[in-house]
N, C-alpha and C positions, 0 to 999 in steps of 0.2 A: 504493500500500500504506500510505502514511502518512496518507491523508485520513480525516477523521472527519465525523460528521454524516449518516451513511447513513440513519438513521431520522428524525432531527430536523435538517433537514427534507428530506433527499434523497428519502425515500419520497413525500412530498407533491408534490415536483417531478416525479418519474417518473409519478405518477398523473395530474397535471394535463396533462403532455405527451401521455400516451396518450389521455386523454379528448378533448383538443383534436384529436388525429389522427382519432379516430373520428367526431367531429362535422364535421370538415373534409371527410371523405369524403361524409357525408350532405348537408351544406349546399352542396357544390360542384355538385350537380345540383338545378335549380329544382324538379323533381318530388318530391324528398325533403327539401326544406328545411323546417325546423320553423317554428312560428309565432312564436318568440321569437328575437331576436338574442342570441348568446352571446359574451361577452367574456372572454378568458382573460388573466390577468396573473401574471407572476413578479416578485416584488419582493425586495429585499435588506433586511438589518438586522433580521431576525426576533428575534435575541437582544437587540437594542438597541431595545426598545419598538416593534418593527415600524415603524421609522422610514421604511423604503422605501415601505411601504404608505401611511403618512400623507402623504408627499410626493407619491406617485402620485395619490392621491385629491384632494389639494388642487390638483393641476395640471389637473383636469377643470373644464370650465365647469359652473356650478351647475345649468344645465338638464340637462346630461348626467347628473350625479349624481342629480337628481330623477327621471330616467327609468329608473333601475335599480330593478327590482322587489325583487331581493335578491341577495346574494352568498354563496357557500359557500367557506370557506377550508379548506384541507386541511393538517393538521398531525400529523406522527408517526402514520402509518398502516401502518408496515412491520413491526410485531412483535406484532400483536394476535391473539388466539385466536378469539373468537366474538362479541365485543361492541365496538361503537364508541360514542362519545358525541358528541352534538350540543350544543355550548355556545352559549347565546344570551344577549343582554342585554335584549331586549324580552320582554314577558310571553308565555307559551305560547299565550294567547288571541289574539294578533295574527294576522291572516289569513295573512300570508306565513310567519310562523313555523309555523303549522299546516300550511301547504302543504309547507314543507320537511320537517317532521317526518313527516307522513303519507306523503309521497312516498318518503322513505328507509325508513320503517318497513315500508311495504307491500312494497317490493322486498326488504328484508332478510328479511322473513318467507318470501318465495318462495325465497330463497337459503339458508334455514335459519340466519340470523344474527340478532343482536340489536342494536338501536339504542336507546340511552337518551337522555333529554333533561335537561340541566342549565341552569337559569336563574339568572343572577347579574347584578344591576343594576350599572351602572357607577358608580364613585365619581368624580364630575366633578372634585372637588378634588384627586384624586391624578393626577399627570401620567403615571404608569406604568399601562399596560394589561396585563391578564392574558392576553388572547387576541387574535389578529389581528382577529377580527370587531369588536372594540371600537373599532378605528380607524374602521371603517365606521359603527358606531353613533353615534360622536361627531359625525359629519357627517350624521346622520339618514338613513342608508342601512341598511335591514334586512339583517342578515347573521348567519351562523352559522359556527362552526368545528367541523369533523368531526375527531375525534382518538381515538386509543386511550387517551389519558390521561383519567381521570375528574376529576382536579383539576389546576389550573394549576401548572406547575412554578415554582419560585422563580427569580429572576433568574439566567440563564445555567445553571441546573440542567438536566441531561440535554440540553444543547445543544452538540453538537460535542464531547462528552466522549470520553475515550480509549477507552471501551468501545463507543461508537456507531460501529462499523465495519461493513463490508459483511457479514461473517460472522454478525452478529447480526440481520440483516434477513431476514425470511421472504418470499420471492417470492410464495408463495401468498397471503399476507395482502395484499400490494399488488394482486395480480390481483383478489382479492375486493373490495377497496376501489374499484378502478376500475369493476368491474361494478356495484357498489352505486350509485355516484354517476352513472355514465353511464346506467344504466337508469332511475334516478329522474328524471334530467333529460329523458330521452326520453319518459317517460310524460307529463310536463308539456308539453314542447315539441310533441309530436305528439298531445296530448289523448287519450291511450290510457287505457282503463279496466282493462286487464289487463297482466300482467307482460310486459315487452319484453326479448327476449334478444339479447345481443351476443356474438359470438365475439371474445374478447380474446386 
């Protein structure tokens, strides 16, 4: 009852675990394994410059980092109504950024949801990063952050605040977020041209 951080970023953790569970079921059978390897990671230190993500990425062999097509970070997706935002550091014209945005946008349209795109270049001279995907981008890995927030919160703002408790998180919002991400990954992983439906 005393815990806080249900939306930031308990909602992202719940979504990631559910998406990992769904793909684990599919990938456990060679007949339903997708054409991409999927790697799921939970890191700590989000309010502290995503320090856990930075250390996790630096622990990888450079060849492994170079083999990553792109990463999707989930941040605060537990209290949105109808629109989520994709935050990116690379230009929207980048092939993988296009793939991420189009994949999520097409599925969002089928689910009667909206997905917006926000592009913000990284300030290399500033050690502080605004979003988790920027830790990936600093190591030349294409990445995006999916969030209900349209702008980056200030340091420690809305992170584990006293009002960020279970009662303020909308279960339906998390389920829709899971469907959005899982189905867009399925479209890419299974090379599907149409909407792919999961029972969540």
